[in-house]
N, C-alpha and C positions, 0 to 999 in steps of 0.2 A: 558479399559474404554476410552471413548472419551469425551472431554469437548469442548465447543464452546462458542463464544461470538461475539458481534458486537457493534461497535461504529460508527454510521453513521450520517453524516451531509448532505448526498445526495447519489445518485448512478447514474449509467450510464443511466438508464431508465428515470430518472427525470430531467436530464440535467447536473447540476453542483454539486460541493461539494466533500469533501473528505470522503471516506468510508474505514473503517478498520474492518477486520474480522480476528478472530484468532480461532484456534482449536488445540487440542493436541490429539495425537493418538500414541500408542505403543512407548512411551518415546520420542517422537518428538513434538515440538511446531511449528506450521505453522502460519505465519502472512501475511495477504494480505492487501495491501494498494492500493486503486484506486482513481483516480482524476476526475471521472465523464466524461461526454461527452465533447469532444473538436471538434472544427470545421474543423481541418486539421490534417494531420499526422505530424510527426517530433518531437513529444514530448518525453522527457526522464525523468525518475525519478532518482534523485540523493539521495543516502543514506548519510545523514549528521551525524548520530550517531546511533549506535546499540551496547548497552552494558547493563550489569546488575550492579546495584548499590543499596546497602542496600535492597535487595530482591525486587527491582523494575526493570522491563525491560524498557529501554529507546530505542525508535525507532523513529527517526526523519527523515523525507524525504522532498524534495523540488521538485516540478514539474518545469522542465525547458522547455521553449517553443522553437519552431523552431528558428533557427538562422535567423536574418534579411536577406532579399534578397535570401532566400533559396526557391527553387521551391518545394513546398509540394503538396501532393494530397489534393483535396478539399473534401474528404469524411469525415464522422464522425468517430472519434476514441475514445477509452476509455482506456487511459494508466493505467496500473496496474503493481504491483510488488508482488511476493510471495517469502518469505524467510523461511528457515527451520533451526531450531536450537534444541539443547537438551531441553527437558521439565524439568523444576524445579518447583515442586508443591508449593514451598515456595515463589514464586514470586507473587507480587500483580498485 
């Protein structure tokens, strides 16, 4: 069986905002976090926290921009991150 969900405040097509999508399949949980459309390359996503506490999965990230004075491409990018962990059906 597969479960899926989405918590979105935006997506890459619409411009800005954070999008979170999750799905479980064959005993694994996948979580995708994206930060929408950015005007240049050079962004990174930092994982600040990822743990289970009282049947709640905590996943906190921060979008880090290009370093000042860094020569970056001027094309549009859509930074995202996907993680995989064991699926626990008791998590909220």
